[in-house]
C-alpha angles and dihedrals in degrees: 000000000000118000111263116242108202091202088068091067125071119240108228141178110222122197112197142161113242127216118240136206116196132194136045137259113298125012122352129199109265093215091053092049092049089052091050091049091064095052116099120247114257121266111228132198121208126181120190150096113318100223099166137022126177141154089273107038149343128235126213132188119196095198133028125181133173096287103351138066143181121262115296119245113209113192121189112233090236088065095053121112098170144341116207118188109225096179126014119227119260106225113229129193112276094007117127113225123213 
């Protein structure tokens, strides 16, 4: 595998609406669940390296090292509110851009 050059990936701020699952294992109180059903889903803010973008989802890493990285956040396109580029990628020779 080619060495990753972090400069070849844009740094973005992603604002997205998260899905939520409420309730615990076993039976839940119906009134409590009906109250939860009316609450809006949380709006999340993610900042990181945009390492993948497709018609289905984007993928963001917050940290990239020589051979290691943070956990990968995959966000379905239907959840996206906005993507703002904070730093454009710097193309380098032989690096595939997304």
